[in-house]
PDB file with one MODEL, atoms N, CA, C and O in Angstrom:
MODEL        1
ATOM      1  N   MET A   1     -51.146 -56.419   1.459  1.00  0.00           N
ATOM      2  CA  MET A   1     -49.781 -56.517   0.952  1.00  0.00           C
ATOM      3  C   MET A   1     -49.302 -57.967   1.082  1.00  0.00           C
ATOM      4  O   MET A   1     -49.535 -58.607   2.107  1.00  0.00           O
ATOM      5  N   PRO A   2     -48.640 -58.480   0.056  1.00  0.00           N
ATOM      6  CA  PRO A   2     -48.195 -59.867   0.114  1.00  0.00           C
ATOM      7  C   PRO A   2     -47.081 -60.085   1.137  1.00  0.00           C
ATOM      8  O   PRO A   2     -46.296 -59.182   1.428  1.00  0.00           O
ATOM      9  N   ASN A   3     -47.034 -61.294   1.670  1.00  0.00           N
ATOM     10  CA  ASN A   3     -46.009 -61.654   2.654  1.00  0.00           C
ATOM     11  C   ASN A   3     -44.852 -62.423   2.034  1.00  0.00           C
ATOM     12  O   ASN A   3     -43.725 -62.355   2.525  1.00  0.00           O
ATOM     13  N   ILE A   4     -45.121 -63.145   0.972  1.00  0.00           N
ATOM     14  CA  ILE A   4     -44.106 -63.980   0.343  1.00  0.00           C
ATOM     15  C   ILE A   4     -43.185 -63.103  -0.500  1.00  0.00           C
ATOM     16  O   ILE A   4     -43.634 -62.185  -1.185  1.00  0.00           O
ATOM     17  N   LYS A   5     -41.890 -63.405  -0.436  1.00  0.00           N
ATOM     18  CA  LYS A   5     -40.878 -62.585  -1.094  1.00  0.00           C
ATOM     19  C   LYS A   5     -41.128 -62.446  -2.603  1.00  0.00           C
ATOM     20  O   LYS A   5     -41.022 -61.350  -3.152  1.00  0.00           O
ATOM     21  N   SER A   6     -41.457 -63.546  -3.261  1.00  0.00           N
ATOM     22  CA  SER A   6     -41.677 -63.499  -4.712  1.00  0.00           C
ATOM     23  C   SER A   6     -42.935 -62.695  -5.053  1.00  0.00           C
ATOM     24  O   SER A   6     -42.989 -62.025  -6.084  1.00  0.00           O
ATOM     25  N   ALA A   7     -43.940 -62.766  -4.181  1.00  0.00           N
ATOM     26  CA  ALA A   7     -45.169 -62.006  -4.406  1.00  0.00           C
ATOM     27  C   ALA A   7     -44.926 -60.515  -4.211  1.00  0.00           C
ATOM     28  O   ALA A   7     -45.494 -59.686  -4.922  1.00  0.00           O
ATOM     29  N   ILE A   8     -44.079 -60.182  -3.244  1.00  0.00           N
ATOM     30  CA  ILE A   8     -43.712 -58.769  -3.024  1.00  0.00           C
ATOM     31  C   ILE A   8     -42.987 -58.234  -4.244  1.00  0.00           C
ATOM     32  O   ILE A   8     -43.277 -57.136  -4.719  1.00  0.00           O
ATOM     33  N   LYS A   9     -42.043 -59.015  -4.747  1.00  0.00           N
ATOM     34  CA  LYS A   9     -41.280 -58.603  -5.929  1.00  0.00           C
ATOM     35  C   LYS A   9     -42.213 -58.431  -7.127  1.00  0.00           C
ATOM     36  O   LYS A   9     -42.092 -57.470  -7.887  1.00  0.00           O
ATOM     37  N   ARG A  10     -43.139 -59.365  -7.286  1.00  0.00           N
ATOM     38  CA  ARG A  10     -44.068 -59.295  -8.419  1.00  0.00           C
ATOM     39  C   ARG A  10     -44.946 -58.049  -8.328  1.00  0.00           C
ATOM     40  O   ARG A  10     -45.224 -57.404  -9.339  1.00  0.00           O
ATOM     41  N   ALA A  11     -45.377 -57.716  -7.126  1.00  0.00           N
ATOM     42  CA  ALA A  11     -46.196 -56.518  -6.931  1.00  0.00           C
ATOM     43  C   ALA A  11     -45.415 -55.270  -7.310  1.00  0.00           C
ATOM     44  O   ALA A  11     -45.952 -54.358  -7.938  1.00  0.00           O
ATOM     45  N   ASN A  12     -44.139 -55.234  -6.922  1.00  0.00           N
ATOM     46  CA  ASN A  12     -43.289 -54.085  -7.270  1.00  0.00           C
ATOM     47  C   ASN A  12     -43.072 -54.010  -8.773  1.00  0.00           C
ATOM     48  O   ASN A  12     -43.096 -52.923  -9.351  1.00  0.00           O
ATOM     49  N   GLN A  13     -42.859 -55.157  -9.411  1.00  0.00           N
ATOM     50  CA  GLN A  13     -42.681 -55.184 -10.859  1.00  0.00           C
ATOM     51  C   GLN A  13     -43.940 -54.686 -11.563  1.00  0.00           C
ATOM     52  O   GLN A  13     -43.862 -53.944 -12.543  1.00  0.00           O
ATOM     53  N   ASN A  14     -45.094 -55.097 -11.056  1.00  0.00           N
ATOM     54  CA  ASN A  14     -46.354 -54.670 -11.658  1.00  0.00           C
ATOM     55  C   ASN A  14     -46.524 -53.163 -11.584  1.00  0.00           C
ATOM     56  O   ASN A  14     -47.019 -52.551 -12.531  1.00  0.00           O
ATOM     57  N   LYS A  15     -46.120 -52.552 -10.473  1.00  0.00           N
ATOM     58  CA  LYS A  15     -46.198 -51.095 -10.333  1.00  0.00           C
ATOM     59  C   LYS A  15     -45.328 -50.396 -11.370  1.00  0.00           C
ATOM     60  O   LYS A  15     -45.759 -49.445 -12.021  1.00  0.00           O
ATOM     61  N   VAL A  16     -44.098 -50.880 -11.513  1.00  0.00           N
ATOM     62  CA  VAL A  16     -43.152 -50.272 -12.451  1.00  0.00           C
ATOM     63  C   VAL A  16     -43.648 -50.425 -13.878  1.00  0.00           C
ATOM     64  O   VAL A  16     -43.646 -49.464 -14.648  1.00  0.00           O
ATOM     65  N   LEU A  17     -44.074 -51.628 -14.232  1.00  0.00           N
ATOM     66  CA  LEU A  17     -44.538 -51.882 -15.594  1.00  0.00           C
ATOM     67  C   LEU A  17     -45.811 -51.111 -15.904  1.00  0.00           C
ATOM     68  O   LEU A  17     -45.994 -50.638 -17.026  1.00  0.00           O
ATOM     69  N   ASN A  18     -46.692 -50.980 -14.917  1.00  0.00           N
ATOM     70  CA  ASN A  18     -47.913 -50.210 -15.115  1.00  0.00           C
ATOM     71  C   ASN A  18     -47.585 -48.749 -15.387  1.00  0.00           C
ATOM     72  O   ASN A  18     -48.219 -48.112 -16.230  1.00  0.00           O
ATOM     73  N   ALA A  19     -46.595 -48.217 -14.675  1.00  0.00           N
ATOM     74  CA  ALA A  19     -46.182 -46.826 -14.897  1.00  0.00           C
ATOM     75  C   ALA A  19     -45.606 -46.648 -16.300  1.00  0.00           C
ATOM     76  O   ALA A  19     -45.886 -45.651 -16.965  1.00  0.00           O
ATOM     77  N   GLN A  20     -44.805 -47.609 -16.750  1.00  0.00           N
ATOM     78  CA  GLN A  20     -44.226 -47.538 -18.093  1.00  0.00           C
ATOM     79  C   GLN A  20     -45.309 -47.614 -19.159  1.00  0.00           C
ATOM     80  O   GLN A  20     -45.298 -46.850 -20.124  1.00  0.00           O
ATOM     81  N   ASN A  21     -46.247 -48.544 -18.977  1.00  0.00           N
ATOM     82  CA  ASN A  21     -47.330 -48.699 -19.952  1.00  0.00           C
ATOM     83  C   ASN A  21     -48.201 -47.454 -20.014  1.00  0.00           C
ATOM     84  O   ASN A  21     -48.589 -47.020 -21.098  1.00  0.00           O
ATOM     85  N   SER A  22     -48.511 -46.875 -18.855  1.00  0.00           N
ATOM     86  CA  SER A  22     -49.330 -45.666 -18.810  1.00  0.00           C
ATOM     87  C   SER A  22     -48.643 -44.519 -19.516  1.00  0.00           C
ATOM     88  O   SER A  22     -49.277 -43.759 -20.248  1.00  0.00           O
ATOM     89  N   SER A  23     -47.345 -44.394 -19.296  1.00  0.00           N
ATOM     90  CA  SER A  23     -46.576 -43.322 -19.918  1.00  0.00           C
ATOM     91  C   SER A  23     -46.543 -43.478 -21.437  1.00  0.00           C
ATOM     92  O   SER A  23     -46.729 -42.507 -22.170  1.00  0.00           O
ATOM     93  N   THR A  24     -46.308 -44.687 -21.898  1.00  0.00           N
ATOM     94  CA  THR A  24     -46.261 -44.951 -23.341  1.00  0.00           C
ATOM     95  C   THR A  24     -47.599 -44.677 -23.999  1.00  0.00           C
ATOM     96  O   THR A  24     -47.660 -44.081 -25.074  1.00  0.00           O
ATOM     97  N   LYS A  25     -48.677 -45.116 -23.348  1.00  0.00           N
ATOM     98  CA  LYS A  25     -50.018 -44.912 -23.898  1.00  0.00           C
ATOM     99  C   LYS A  25     -50.375 -43.432 -23.933  1.00  0.00           C
ATOM    100  O   LYS A  25     -50.988 -42.959 -24.890  1.00  0.00           O
ATOM    101  N   SER A  26     -49.991 -42.703 -22.890  1.00  0.00           N
ATOM    102  CA  SER A  26     -50.267 -41.277 -22.820  1.00  0.00           C
ATOM    103  C   SER A  26     -49.515 -40.529 -23.920  1.00  0.00           C
ATOM    104  O   SER A  26     -50.070 -39.638 -24.564  1.00  0.00           O
ATOM    105  N   ALA A  27     -48.252 -40.895 -24.129  1.00  0.00           N
ATOM    106  CA  ALA A  27     -47.450 -40.266 -25.185  1.00  0.00           C
ATOM    107  C   ALA A  27     -48.058 -40.544 -26.558  1.00  0.00           C
ATOM    108  O   ALA A  27     -48.046 -39.681 -27.436  1.00  0.00           O
ATOM    109  N   MET A  28     -48.583 -41.743 -26.734  1.00  0.00           N
ATOM    110  CA  MET A  28     -49.220 -42.120 -27.995  1.00  0.00           C
ATOM    111  C   MET A  28     -50.452 -41.249 -28.253  1.00  0.00           C
ATOM    112  O   MET A  28     -50.644 -40.731 -29.353  1.00  0.00           O
ATOM    113  N   ARG A  29     -51.279 -41.100 -27.219  1.00  0.00           N
ATOM    114  CA  ARG A  29     -52.489 -40.286 -27.362  1.00  0.00           C
ATOM    115  C   ARG A  29     -52.143 -38.823 -27.627  1.00  0.00           C
ATOM    116  O   ARG A  29     -52.798 -38.168 -28.438  1.00  0.00           O
ATOM    117  N   THR A  30     -51.123 -38.311 -26.954  1.00  0.00           N
ATOM    118  CA  THR A  30     -50.697 -36.926 -27.140  1.00  0.00           C
ATOM    119  C   THR A  30     -50.224 -36.701 -28.572  1.00  0.00           C
ATOM    120  O   THR A  30     -50.542 -35.682 -29.185  1.00  0.00           O
ATOM    121  N   ALA A  31     -49.463 -37.659 -29.103  1.00  0.00           N
ATOM    122  CA  ALA A  31     -48.964 -37.545 -30.475  1.00  0.00           C
ATOM    123  C   ALA A  31     -50.128 -37.506 -31.462  1.00  0.00           C
ATOM    124  O   ALA A  31     -50.093 -36.752 -32.434  1.00  0.00           O
ATOM    125  N   MET A  32     -51.157 -38.317 -31.214  1.00  0.00           N
ATOM    126  CA  MET A  32     -52.320 -38.316 -32.097  1.00  0.00           C
ATOM    127  C   MET A  32     -53.059 -36.981 -32.022  1.00  0.00           C
ATOM    128  O   MET A  32     -53.541 -36.473 -33.034  1.00  0.00           O
ATOM    129  N   LYS A  33     -53.143 -36.418 -30.817  1.00  0.00           N
ATOM    130  CA  LYS A  33     -53.815 -35.132 -30.648  1.00  0.00           C
ATOM    131  C   LYS A  33     -53.068 -34.004 -31.347  1.00  0.00           C
ATOM    132  O   LYS A  33     -53.684 -33.062 -31.846  1.00  0.00           O
ATOM    133  N   LYS A  34     -51.736 -34.098 -31.384  1.00  0.00           N
ATOM    134  CA  LYS A  34     -50.934 -33.084 -32.084  1.00  0.00           C
ATOM    135  C   LYS A  34     -51.228 -33.103 -33.577  1.00  0.00           C
ATOM    136  O   LYS A  34     -51.295 -32.052 -34.215  1.00  0.00           O
ATOM    137  N   VAL A  35     -51.404 -34.296 -34.130  1.00  0.00           N
ATOM    138  CA  VAL A  35     -51.738 -34.417 -35.555  1.00  0.00           C
ATOM    139  C   VAL A  35     -53.113 -33.803 -35.802  1.00  0.00           C
ATOM    140  O   VAL A  35     -53.300 -33.038 -36.748  1.00  0.00           O
ATOM    141  N   GLU A  36     -54.069 -34.145 -34.946  1.00  0.00           N
ATOM    142  CA  GLU A  36     -55.428 -33.601 -35.086  1.00  0.00           C
ATOM    143  C   GLU A  36     -55.414 -32.076 -35.010  1.00  0.00           C
ATOM    144  O   GLU A  36     -56.104 -31.408 -35.780  1.00  0.00           O
ATOM    145  N   ALA A  37     -54.625 -31.524 -34.079  1.00  0.00           N
ATOM    146  CA  ALA A  37     -54.552 -30.076 -33.925  1.00  0.00           C
ATOM    147  C   ALA A  37     -53.958 -29.417 -35.163  1.00  0.00           C
ATOM    148  O   ALA A  37     -54.426 -28.365 -35.596  1.00  0.00           O
ATOM    149  N   ALA A  38     -52.925 -30.037 -35.732  1.00  0.00           N
ATOM    150  CA  ALA A  38     -52.308 -29.496 -36.938  1.00  0.00           C
ATOM    151  C   ALA A  38     -53.280 -29.539 -38.113  1.00  0.00           C
ATOM    152  O   ALA A  38     -53.285 -28.639 -38.953  1.00  0.00           O
ATOM    153  N   ILE A  39     -54.097 -30.578 -38.169  1.00  0.00           N
ATOM    154  CA  ILE A  39     -55.091 -30.691 -39.240  1.00  0.00           C
ATOM    155  C   ILE A  39     -56.145 -29.598 -39.098  1.00  0.00           C
ATOM    156  O   ILE A  39     -56.550 -28.987 -40.087  1.00  0.00           O
ATOM    157  N   VAL A  40     -56.586 -29.355 -37.864  1.00  0.00           N
ATOM    158  CA  VAL A  40     -57.594 -28.312 -37.618  1.00  0.00           C
ATOM    159  C   VAL A  40     -57.047 -26.942 -38.002  1.00  0.00           C
ATOM    160  O   VAL A  40     -57.780 -26.093 -38.509  1.00  0.00           O
ATOM    161  N   ASN A  41     -55.748 -26.731 -37.756  1.00  0.00           N
ATOM    162  CA  ASN A  41     -55.114 -25.439 -38.067  1.00  0.00           C
ATOM    163  C   ASN A  41     -54.664 -25.337 -39.519  1.00  0.00           C
ATOM    164  O   ASN A  41     -54.049 -24.343 -39.906  1.00  0.00           O
ATOM    165  N   ASN A  42     -54.962 -26.357 -40.329  1.00  0.00           N
ATOM    166  CA  ASN A  42     -54.574 -26.386 -41.748  1.00  0.00           C
ATOM    167  C   ASN A  42     -53.072 -26.229 -41.943  1.00  0.00           C
ATOM    168  O   ASN A  42     -52.639 -25.585 -42.899  1.00  0.00           O
ATOM    169  N   ASP A  43     -52.280 -26.801 -41.061  1.00  0.00           N
ATOM    170  CA  ASP A  43     -50.823 -26.766 -41.149  1.00  0.00           C
ATOM    171  C   ASP A  43     -50.345 -28.123 -41.668  1.00  0.00           C
ATOM    172  O   ASP A  43     -50.108 -29.048 -40.891  1.00  0.00           O
ATOM    173  N   LEU A  44     -50.209 -28.228 -42.977  1.00  0.00           N
ATOM    174  CA  LEU A  44     -49.902 -29.508 -43.611  1.00  0.00           C
ATOM    175  C   LEU A  44     -48.532 -30.035 -43.215  1.00  0.00           C
ATOM    176  O   LEU A  44     -48.379 -31.224 -42.937  1.00  0.00           O
ATOM    177  N   ASP A  45     -47.528 -29.150 -43.185  1.00  0.00           N
ATOM    178  CA  ASP A  45     -46.172 -29.588 -42.843  1.00  0.00           C
ATOM    179  C   ASP A  45     -46.113 -30.139 -41.419  1.00  0.00           C
ATOM    180  O   ASP A  45     -45.523 -31.192 -41.175  1.00  0.00           O
ATOM    181  N   ALA A  46     -46.725 -29.425 -40.493  1.00  0.00           N
ATOM    182  CA  ALA A  46     -46.728 -29.879 -39.104  1.00  0.00           C
ATOM    183  C   ALA A  46     -47.524 -31.178 -38.970  1.00  0.00           C
ATOM    184  O   ALA A  46     -47.150 -32.062 -38.199  1.00  0.00           O
ATOM    185  N   ALA A  47     -48.610 -31.292 -39.714  1.00  0.00           N
ATOM    186  CA  ALA A  47     -49.434 -32.495 -39.663  1.00  0.00           C
ATOM    187  C   ALA A  47     -48.639 -33.708 -40.127  1.00  0.00           C
ATOM    188  O   ALA A  47     -48.693 -34.769 -39.505  1.00  0.00           O
ATOM    189  N   LYS A  48     -47.900 -33.547 -41.224  1.00  0.00           N
ATOM    190  CA  LYS A  48     -47.100 -34.662 -41.744  1.00  0.00           C
ATOM    191  C   LYS A  48     -45.978 -35.039 -40.776  1.00  0.00           C
ATOM    192  O   LYS A  48     -45.705 -36.218 -40.552  1.00  0.00           O
ATOM    193  N   GLN A  49     -45.346 -34.038 -40.217  1.00  0.00           N
ATOM    194  CA  GLN A  49     -44.252 -34.287 -39.272  1.00  0.00           C
ATOM    195  C   GLN A  49     -44.777 -34.974 -38.001  1.00  0.00           C
ATOM    196  O   GLN A  49     -44.183 -35.934 -37.510  1.00  0.00           O
ATOM    197  N   ASN A  50     -45.885 -34.471 -37.487  1.00  0.00           N
ATOM    198  CA  ASN A  50     -46.481 -35.064 -36.293  1.00  0.00           C
ATOM    199  C   ASN A  50     -47.048 -36.453 -36.582  1.00  0.00           C
ATOM    200  O   ASN A  50     -47.062 -37.318 -35.706  1.00  0.00           O
ATOM    201  N   PHE A  51     -47.510 -36.662 -37.804  1.00  0.00           N
ATOM    202  CA  PHE A  51     -48.035 -37.979 -38.174  1.00  0.00           C
ATOM    203  C   PHE A  51     -46.941 -39.035 -38.131  1.00  0.00           C
ATOM    204  O   PHE A  51     -47.177 -40.160 -37.689  1.00  0.00           O
ATOM    205  N   ALA A  52     -45.754 -38.680 -38.584  1.00  0.00           N
ATOM    206  CA  ALA A  52     -44.638 -39.630 -38.553  1.00  0.00           C
ATOM    207  C   ALA A  52     -44.337 -40.050 -37.114  1.00  0.00           C
ATOM    208  O   ALA A  52     -44.108 -41.226 -36.831  1.00  0.00           O
ATOM    209  N   GLU A  53     -44.341 -39.077 -36.223  1.00  0.00           N
ATOM    210  CA  GLU A  53     -44.094 -39.359 -34.809  1.00  0.00           C
ATOM    211  C   GLU A  53     -45.229 -40.202 -34.211  1.00  0.00           C
ATOM    212  O   GLU A  53     -44.983 -41.146 -33.459  1.00  0.00           O
ATOM    213  N   ALA A  54     -46.462 -39.850 -34.553  1.00  0.00           N
ATOM    214  CA  ALA A  54     -47.617 -40.581 -34.027  1.00  0.00           C
ATOM    215  C   ALA A  54     -47.617 -42.025 -34.533  1.00  0.00           C
ATOM    216  O   ALA A  54     -47.920 -42.949 -33.778  1.00  0.00           O
ATOM    217  N   ALA A  55     -47.280 -42.217 -35.803  1.00  0.00           N
ATOM    218  CA  ALA A  55     -47.245 -43.566 -36.367  1.00  0.00           C
ATOM    219  C   ALA A  55     -46.202 -44.414 -35.652  1.00  0.00           C
ATOM    220  O   ALA A  55     -46.420 -45.595 -35.378  1.00  0.00           O
ATOM    221  N   LYS A  56     -45.076 -43.796 -35.358  1.00  0.00           N
ATOM    222  CA  LYS A  56     -44.010 -44.504 -34.638  1.00  0.00           C
ATOM    223  C   LYS A  56     -44.488 -44.930 -33.252  1.00  0.00           C
ATOM    224  O   LYS A  56     -44.255 -46.064 -32.832  1.00  0.00           O
ATOM    225  N   LYS A  57     -45.146 -44.032 -32.553  1.00  0.00           N
ATOM    226  CA  LYS A  57     -45.632 -44.333 -31.206  1.00  0.00           C
ATOM    227  C   LYS A  57     -46.748 -45.372 -31.234  1.00  0.00           C
ATOM    228  O   LYS A  57     -46.826 -46.225 -30.349  1.00  0.00           O
ATOM    229  N   LEU A  58     -47.612 -45.305 -32.245  1.00  0.00           N
ATOM    230  CA  LEU A  58     -48.674 -46.301 -32.386  1.00  0.00           C
ATOM    231  C   LEU A  58     -48.089 -47.690 -32.637  1.00  0.00           C
ATOM    232  O   LEU A  58     -48.521 -48.671 -32.030  1.00  0.00           O
ATOM    233  N   ASP A  59     -47.112 -47.766 -33.526  1.00  0.00           N
ATOM    234  CA  ASP A  59     -46.486 -49.047 -33.815  1.00  0.00           C
ATOM    235  C   ASP A  59     -45.781 -49.610 -32.588  1.00  0.00           C
ATOM    236  O   ASP A  59     -45.827 -50.812 -32.328  1.00  0.00           O
ATOM    237  N   LYS A  60     -45.129 -48.730 -31.838  1.00  0.00           N
ATOM    238  CA  LYS A  60     -44.425 -49.156 -30.627  1.00  0.00           C
ATOM    239  C   LYS A  60     -45.414 -49.711 -29.603  1.00  0.00           C
ATOM    240  O   LYS A  60     -45.156 -50.737 -28.975  1.00  0.00           O
ATOM    241  N   ALA A  61     -46.543 -49.029 -29.441  1.00  0.00           N
ATOM    242  CA  ALA A  61     -47.562 -49.485 -28.493  1.00  0.00           C
ATOM    243  C   ALA A  61     -48.146 -50.830 -28.928  1.00  0.00           C
ATOM    244  O   ALA A  61     -48.423 -51.691 -28.093  1.00  0.00           O
ATOM    245  N   ALA A  62     -48.329 -51.003 -30.226  1.00  0.00           N
ATOM    246  CA  ALA A  62     -48.852 -52.267 -30.731  1.00  0.00           C
ATOM    247  C   ALA A  62     -47.835 -53.389 -30.522  1.00  0.00           C
ATOM    248  O   ALA A  62     -48.209 -54.512 -30.184  1.00  0.00           O
ATOM    249  N   THR A  63     -46.565 -53.089 -30.720  1.00  0.00           N
ATOM    250  CA  THR A  63     -45.515 -54.082 -30.519  1.00  0.00           C
ATOM    251  C   THR A  63     -45.444 -54.516 -29.061  1.00  0.00           C
ATOM    252  O   THR A  63     -45.238 -55.692 -28.763  1.00  0.00           O
ATOM    253  N   LYS A  64     -45.617 -53.555 -28.155  1.00  0.00           N
ATOM    254  CA  LYS A  64     -45.553 -53.850 -26.724  1.00  0.00           C
ATOM    255  C   LYS A  64     -46.820 -54.523 -26.206  1.00  0.00           C
ATOM    256  O   LYS A  64     -46.854 -54.997 -25.070  1.00  0.00           O
ATOM    257  N   GLY A  65     -47.865 -54.567 -27.038  1.00  0.00           N
ATOM    258  CA  GLY A  65     -49.107 -55.204 -26.622  1.00  0.00           C
ATOM    259  C   GLY A  65     -50.046 -54.275 -25.869  1.00  0.00           C
ATOM    260  O   GLY A  65     -51.006 -54.735 -25.252  1.00  0.00           O
ATOM    261  N   LEU A  66     -49.783 -52.978 -25.911  1.00  0.00           N
ATOM    262  CA  LEU A  66     -50.653 -52.026 -25.219  1.00  0.00           C
ATOM    263  C   LEU A  66     -51.954 -51.822 -25.973  1.00  0.00           C
ATOM    264  O   LEU A  66     -53.007 -51.634 -25.364  1.00  0.00           O
ATOM    265  N   ILE A  67     -51.882 -51.859 -27.290  1.00  0.00           N
ATOM    266  CA  ILE A  67     -53.074 -51.810 -28.130  1.00  0.00           C
ATOM    267  C   ILE A  67     -52.937 -52.903 -29.181  1.00  0.00           C
ATOM    268  O   ILE A  67     -51.836 -53.387 -29.444  1.00  0.00           O
ATOM    269  N   HIS A  68     -54.048 -53.283 -29.772  1.00  0.00           N
ATOM    270  CA  HIS A  68     -54.029 -54.314 -30.804  1.00  0.00           C
ATOM    271  C   HIS A  68     -53.421 -53.741 -32.077  1.00  0.00           C
ATOM    272  O   HIS A  68     -53.553 -52.548 -32.350  1.00  0.00           O
ATOM    273  N   LYS A  69     -52.754 -54.592 -32.857  1.00  0.00           N
ATOM    274  CA  LYS A  69     -52.098 -54.106 -34.071  1.00  0.00           C
ATOM    275  C   LYS A  69     -53.093 -53.538 -35.071  1.00  0.00           C
ATOM    276  O   LYS A  69     -52.771 -52.599 -35.799  1.00  0.00           O
ATOM    277  N   ASN A  70     -54.305 -54.099 -35.116  1.00  0.00           N
ATOM    278  CA  ASN A  70     -55.313 -53.575 -36.028  1.00  0.00           C
ATOM    279  C   ASN A  70     -55.826 -52.212 -35.559  1.00  0.00           C
ATOM    280  O   ASN A  70     -56.195 -51.369 -36.377  1.00  0.00           O
ATOM    281  N   ALA A  71     -55.848 -52.000 -34.245  1.00  0.00           N
ATOM    282  CA  ALA A  71     -56.251 -50.697 -33.709  1.00  0.00           C
ATOM    283  C   ALA A  71     -55.221 -49.646 -34.105  1.00  0.00           C
ATOM    284  O   ALA A  71     -55.580 -48.528 -34.472  1.00  0.00           O
ATOM    285  N   ALA A  72     -53.948 -50.002 -34.030  1.00  0.00           N
ATOM    286  CA  ALA A  72     -52.890 -49.079 -34.434  1.00  0.00           C
ATOM    287  C   ALA A  72     -53.020 -48.748 -35.921  1.00  0.00           C
ATOM    288  O   ALA A  72     -52.895 -47.591 -36.321  1.00  0.00           O
ATOM    289  N   ALA A  73     -53.269 -49.767 -36.726  1.00  0.00           N
ATOM    290  CA  ALA A  73     -53.424 -49.565 -38.164  1.00  0.00           C
ATOM    291  C   ALA A  73     -54.630 -48.680 -38.459  1.00  0.00           C
ATOM    292  O   ALA A  73     -54.584 -47.822 -39.341  1.00  0.00           O
ATOM    293  N   ARG A  74     -55.711 -48.901 -37.708  1.00  0.00           N
ATOM    294  CA  ARG A  74     -56.928 -48.106 -37.902  1.00  0.00           C
ATOM    295  C   ARG A  74     -56.674 -46.641 -37.580  1.00  0.00           C
ATOM    296  O   ARG A  74     -57.086 -45.761 -38.336  1.00  0.00           O
ATOM    297  N   HIS A  75     -55.999 -46.368 -36.465  1.00  0.00           N
ATOM    298  CA  HIS A  75     -55.705 -44.981 -36.085  1.00  0.00           C
ATOM    299  C   HIS A  75     -54.809 -44.309 -37.134  1.00  0.00           C
ATOM    300  O   HIS A  75     -55.042 -43.162 -37.517  1.00  0.00           O
ATOM    301  N   LYS A  76     -53.795 -45.026 -37.589  1.00  0.00           N
ATOM    302  CA  LYS A  76     -52.894 -44.462 -38.600  1.00  0.00           C
ATOM    303  C   LYS A  76     -53.641 -44.174 -39.895  1.00  0.00           C
ATOM    304  O   LYS A  76     -53.429 -43.136 -40.523  1.00  0.00           O
ATOM    305  N   ALA A  77     -54.513 -45.089 -40.292  1.00  0.00           N
ATOM    306  CA  ALA A  77     -55.255 -44.924 -41.543  1.00  0.00           C
ATOM    307  C   ALA A  77     -56.178 -43.713 -41.472  1.00  0.00           C
ATOM    308  O   ALA A  77     -56.295 -42.955 -42.435  1.00  0.00           O
ATOM    309  N   ARG A  78     -56.836 -43.537 -40.318  1.00  0.00           N
ATOM    310  CA  ARG A  78     -57.756 -42.410 -40.186  1.00  0.00           C
ATOM    311  C   ARG A  78     -57.015 -41.083 -40.200  1.00  0.00           C
ATOM    312  O   ARG A  78     -57.473 -40.116 -40.809  1.00  0.00           O
ATOM    313  N   LEU A  79     -55.870 -41.038 -39.527  1.00  0.00           N
ATOM    314  CA  LEU A  79     -55.080 -39.809 -39.535  1.00  0.00           C
ATOM    315  C   LEU A  79     -54.546 -39.515 -40.939  1.00  0.00           C
ATOM    316  O   LEU A  79     -54.579 -38.373 -41.397  1.00  0.00           O
ATOM    317  N   ALA A  80     -54.056 -40.554 -41.614  1.00  0.00           N
ATOM    318  CA  ALA A  80     -53.528 -40.380 -42.969  1.00  0.00           C
ATOM    319  C   ALA A  80     -54.623 -39.907 -43.920  1.00  0.00           C
ATOM    320  O   ALA A  80     -54.377 -39.082 -44.799  1.00  0.00           O
ATOM    321  N   LYS A  81     -55.825 -40.432 -43.739  1.00  0.00           N
ATOM    322  CA  LYS A  81     -56.949 -40.043 -44.588  1.00  0.00           C
ATOM    323  C   LYS A  81     -57.250 -38.549 -44.425  1.00  0.00           C
ATOM    324  O   LYS A  81     -57.516 -37.854 -45.405  1.00  0.00           O
ATOM    325  N   LYS A  82     -57.207 -38.065 -43.188  1.00  0.00           N
ATOM    326  CA  LYS A  82     -57.467 -36.653 -42.923  1.00  0.00           C
ATOM    327  C   LYS A  82     -56.370 -35.773 -43.530  1.00  0.00           C
ATOM    328  O   LYS A  82     -56.646 -34.705 -44.078  1.00  0.00           O
ATOM    329  N   ILE A  83     -55.115 -36.244 -43.422  1.00  0.00           N
ATOM    330  CA  ILE A  83     -54.001 -35.472 -43.990  1.00  0.00           C
ATOM    331  C   ILE A  83     -54.105 -35.430 -45.502  1.00  0.00           C
ATOM    332  O   ILE A  83     -53.890 -34.384 -46.115  1.00  0.00           O
ATOM    333  N   ASN A  84     -54.437 -36.575 -46.112  1.00  0.00           N
ATOM    334  CA  ASN A  84     -54.579 -36.615 -47.580  1.00  0.00           C
ATOM    335  C   ASN A  84     -55.738 -35.754 -48.049  1.00  0.00           C
ATOM    336  O   ASN A  84     -55.693 -35.220 -49.158  1.00  0.00           O
ATOM    337  N   ALA A  85     -56.769 -35.606 -47.236  1.00  0.00           N
ATOM    338  CA  ALA A  85     -57.894 -34.756 -47.601  1.00  0.00           C
ATOM    339  C   ALA A  85     -57.477 -33.286 -47.619  1.00  0.00           C
ATOM    340  O   ALA A  85     -58.057 -32.480 -48.347  1.00  0.00           O
ATOM    341  N   MET A  86     -56.475 -32.945 -46.821  1.00  0.00           N
ATOM    342  CA  MET A  86     -55.973 -31.573 -46.818  1.00  0.00           C
ATOM    343  C   MET A  86     -55.284 -31.231 -48.130  1.00  0.00           C
ATOM    344  O   MET A  86     -55.347 -30.093 -48.594  1.00  0.00           O
ATOM    345  N   ASN A  87     -54.623 -32.224 -48.728  1.00  0.00           N
ATOM    346  CA  ASN A  87     -53.922 -32.009 -49.985  1.00  0.00           C
ATOM    347  C   ASN A  87     -54.896 -31.738 -51.128  1.00  0.00           C
ATOM    348  O   ASN A  87     -54.609 -30.934 -52.015  1.00  0.00           O
ATOM    349  N   ALA A  88     -56.018 -32.393 -51.108  1.00  0.00           N
ATOM    350  CA  ALA A  88     -56.984 -32.287 -52.219  1.00  0.00           C
ATOM    351  C   ALA A  88     -57.740 -30.973 -52.215  1.00  0.00           C
ATOM    352  O   ALA A  88     -58.581 -30.741 -53.084  1.00  0.00           O
TER     353      ALA A  88
ENDMDL
END
């Protein structure tokens, strides 16, 4: 454990920020899984609704620097491709 006051504060900040980042990333993954589940169940309306939420969470994570912006775009594109395949 650090002895210097600023180092103690930094350690506490790191704990808080790590918890926030973990929570955001977990919510992002959960949203993506909901879209996948709706696609498996052939529920187009739920898939589209969940996709909007997942896209929002992916963009937010990319903005915060949790994932790369191209990774977010890739995940959105793959989910959208699966949803569009349901329409055809």
